[in-house]
C-alpha positions as CSV (number, residue, x, y, z in Angstrom):
1,M,-4.1,20.0,-8.5
2,H,-4.5,18.1,-11.9
3,I,-4.3,14.4,-11.5
4,P,-4.6,12.8,-14.8
5,F,-7.0,9.7,-15.2
6,T,-6.2,7.1,-17.6
7,K,-7.7,3.5,-17.7
8,R,-6.5,1.2,-15.0
9,H,-7.4,-2.2,-13.8
10,A,-7.2,-4.2,-10.6
11,R,-6.5,-7.9,-9.9
12,Q,-6.8,-10.2,-7.0
13,I,-3.4,-10.9,-5.3
14,T,-2.1,-14.6,-5.6
15,K,0.2,-16.7,-3.3
16,A,2.6,-16.7,-6.5
17,D,3.0,-12.8,-6.1
18,Y,4.8,-13.4,-2.9
19,D,7.9,-14.8,-4.7
20,Y,7.6,-12.5,-7.6
21,Y,7.6,-9.2,-5.7
22,D,10.2,-7.5,-3.4
23,D,7.5,-5.6,-1.4
24,I,3.7,-6.0,-1.2
25,I,2.2,-3.0,0.3
26,G,-1.4,-2.2,1.7
27,M,-3.1,1.1,2.6
28,D,-4.6,-0.1,5.8
29,H,-4.7,-3.0,8.4
30,Y,-7.8,-4.6,6.7
31,N,-5.6,-5.0,3.4
32,L,-2.8,-6.5,5.5
33,R,-5.2,-9.1,7.0
34,N,-6.5,-10.0,3.6
35,M,-3.1,-10.2,2.1
36,K,-1.7,-12.3,4.8
37,H,-4.8,-14.6,4.5
38,I,-4.1,-15.2,0.8
39,L,-0.3,-15.3,0.9
40,G,0.0,-17.2,4.2
41,K,3.2,-16.5,6.2
42,D,5.5,-13.6,5.6
43,P,9.0,-15.0,6.4
44,E,11.0,-12.3,4.3
45,H,8.9,-9.5,5.9
46,K,7.6,-8.3,2.5
47,I,4.0,-7.3,3.4
48,S,3.7,-3.8,4.9
49,L,1.5,-0.6,5.3
50,L,2.5,2.1,3.0
51,Y,2.6,4.5,6.1
52,Q,5.1,2.3,7.6
53,F,8.0,3.6,5.5
54,A,7.2,7.0,6.9
55,G,7.6,5.8,10.3
56,Q,4.1,5.5,11.3
57,D,1.5,2.5,11.8
58,K,-1.2,4.5,10.3
59,D,-4.0,3.3,8.0
60,I,-4.6,5.5,4.8
61,A,-8.4,6.3,4.7
62,D,-10.2,5.0,1.7
63,P,-11.8,8.3,0.2
64,W,-14.7,6.0,-1.0
65,Y,-15.9,6.1,2.3
66,T,-14.6,9.1,3.8
67,G,-15.2,11.4,0.7
68,N,-11.9,13.2,1.5
69,F,-9.8,12.8,-1.4
70,D,-7.3,15.5,-0.7
71,E,-6.3,13.8,2.5
72,T,-5.8,10.4,1.0
73,Y,-3.8,11.8,-1.7
74,D,-1.6,13.7,0.9
75,D,-1.1,10.5,2.7
76,V,-0.3,8.5,-0.2
77,I,2.3,10.9,-1.2
78,I,4.0,10.9,2.4
79,G,3.9,7.1,2.1
80,C,5.3,7.0,-1.5
81,K,8.1,9.5,-0.8
82,A,9.3,7.4,2.4
83,L,9.1,4.2,0.1
84,L,11.1,5.8,-2.7
85,N,13.8,6.8,0.0
86,K,14.0,3.3,1.4
87,I,14.7,2.1,-2.2
88,L,17.2,4.6,-2.9
89,D,19.1,3.8,0.3
């Protein structure tokens, strides 16, 4: 499988992001906890795990720690396809 690599950058989520974005998605429960700490309450239920769109309350493992990039890639694909189906509905 060929996954292209291009330059990317990350940034810290901000409280203003809650009003700006429709969905705020984390990969694991640790992400959710930190996002809720920064964003505060979630009255519009915008914050969710990626895998919740696939009907599961499952964390997506960080390959930095597991070394299993293929499993993480597969899980992200499942979550993204389910998210796309939600958007298209």
